[in-house]
N, C-alpha and C positions, 0 to 999 in steps of 0.2 A: 636254880628257880623254877617253881612249881607253878605253872600256870596252866589248870586244866580247862580253864574257861575257852582257852582257844580251840581245842580238842571238840568242845560240844559245840562251840559256835560253828567252828567248819563243817561239821556233820549236819545242823539245822541248815545253814546256807547252801549247803551243796543240797540236800534234800528240798529243799523250797526249791530250788532252780532244777530240778529234777535230773539232776547229775547222778552218774556212779562215781563211784572214786574210779575208776579206770578213765571215764571222760574228764574229768578233772585233773589226773595224771597227765593225759595226753596234753590238754592245755597247758599245763606246767612244765612238761618235759621231763617228769619224775615218772617212777613206777606205782604201780597201783599201791606196791607195799608202805611206798612211802606217804601216802595219802591215808595210808590207814594207820602210821605209826603217828602221824600227825593228831589225827582224829582221836587217839587213844591217847595221846599224851605222853607218849612213849619217847619220841624226837617233837622238836620243834622247828619250826619253818625258819631259816636263815632269814634275813632282811630282806634280800632280792626276791624270793619267794613270797615274803609275805605283802610286800608290795604287790604283786602280781595277784594275790588272792586278793587284796581290799580290791584291786580293778576290775575282777572277774565278779564278785559280789557287789561291787558298788557300794563297799562301805570304807570304813577309815579304818588305817590301821589300831587306831586308839580303840576302836571297839573291838577289834578281833585280840587286842591284848587285854580286854576288860577296863580298860580305863574311861569307858563312855557309855 
């Protein structure tokens, strides 16, 4: 599965909320490198992290996945 939109959206949402990758990583309980890998579409967040991201950014999971 190739979803480049999710990385771009995560980066855009993170910057809109003025969060660093480190800040977001801390909220999710992951390392900064994990956030970087999501934003660069190297890895995709697992479902539980996707739900947390949707809550943090007040968007739907469909939006993050590019379906809406």
